C-alpha positions as CSV (number, residue, x, y, z in Angstrom):
1,M,-7.4,13.2,-14.7
2,P,-3.6,13.5,-14.8
3,K,-1.8,11.7,-17.7
4,L,-0.2,8.4,-16.7
5,K,3.5,8.5,-16.7
6,L,5.0,5.2,-17.5
7,P,8.5,4.3,-16.4
8,N,11.3,3.9,-19.0
9,I,11.5,0.1,-19.1
10,D,15.3,0.2,-19.7
11,D,15.7,1.8,-16.3
12,V,13.5,-0.8,-14.4
13,V,15.6,-3.3,-12.4
14,A,12.7,-5.4,-11.1
15,I,8.9,-5.7,-11.2
16,D,6.9,-6.5,-8.1
17,I,3.6,-7.8,-9.3
18,H,2.0,-8.3,-5.9
19,T,2.3,-5.2,-3.7
20,H,-0.3,-4.7,-1.0
21,A,-1.5,-1.2,-0.3
22,E,-1.9,-1.1,3.4
23,E,-4.6,1.6,3.2
24,P,-7.8,1.9,1.2
25,C,-7.2,3.1,-2.4
26,G,-9.4,6.1,-3.2
27,T,-12.2,5.1,-0.8
28,H,-13.1,5.7,2.8
29,P,-11.1,3.8,5.4
30,D,-12.5,0.4,6.5
31,D,-14.3,0.2,9.8
32,G,-11.7,-0.3,12.5
33,Y,-8.8,0.5,10.1
34,D,-6.9,2.8,12.5
35,D,-7.2,0.4,15.5
36,F,-6.2,-2.6,13.3
37,Q,-3.1,-0.8,12.0
38,A,-2.1,0.2,15.5
39,Q,-2.4,-3.3,16.7
40,M,-0.4,-4.6,13.8
41,A,2.3,-2.1,14.5
42,D,2.4,-3.2,18.2
43,Y,2.5,-6.9,17.3
44,F,5.4,-6.5,14.8
45,K,7.1,-3.9,17.0
46,S,7.1,-1.4,14.2
47,P,8.3,2.1,15.1
48,H,5.5,3.4,12.7
49,K,2.0,3.4,13.9
50,H,0.7,3.5,10.4
51,P,2.1,1.8,7.3
52,P,3.1,4.0,4.3
53,T,0.5,5.5,2.1
54,V,0.0,4.4,-1.5
55,P,1.9,7.5,-2.8
56,E,4.7,6.9,-0.3
57,T,4.9,3.2,-1.4
58,A,5.0,4.3,-5.0
59,A,7.7,6.8,-4.3
60,Y,9.9,4.2,-2.6
61,Y,9.6,1.8,-5.5
62,R,10.3,4.6,-8.0
63,S,13.4,5.6,-6.0
64,K,14.7,2.0,-6.4
65,N,13.8,1.8,-10.1
66,I,11.3,-0.9,-9.4
67,A,7.9,-1.1,-11.1
68,A,5.1,-2.3,-8.9
69,V,1.5,-3.3,-9.2
70,I,-0.1,-1.9,-6.0
71,F,-3.6,-3.0,-5.0
72,P,-5.7,-2.8,-1.8
73,V,-6.2,-5.7,0.6
74,D,-9.9,-6.5,1.1
75,A,-10.0,-7.9,4.6
76,E,-13.7,-7.7,5.1
77,R,-14.3,-11.5,5.1
78,E,-11.6,-12.2,7.6
79,T,-12.0,-9.1,9.9
80,G,-15.6,-8.3,9.4
81,F,-14.7,-4.6,8.8
82,R,-17.1,-3.0,6.4
83,R,-15.6,-2.3,3.0
């Protein structure tokens, strides 16, 4: 397991304590995940058919010197997609 690299707190300009990962974190994709994301992109008229990955989200926050707590969204109860 790679060693955890913590940010220098003096460089952090903000902390986002509630950042949704729009993809499963370290597990298989939920049933219907790809279709659901494509429908969301169409609904919100996003030019991207898939949201950013967890590493892409983390890189974005790092580039802005923002610390973030990133966690997956468990939508099984609302969508019925198997987790």
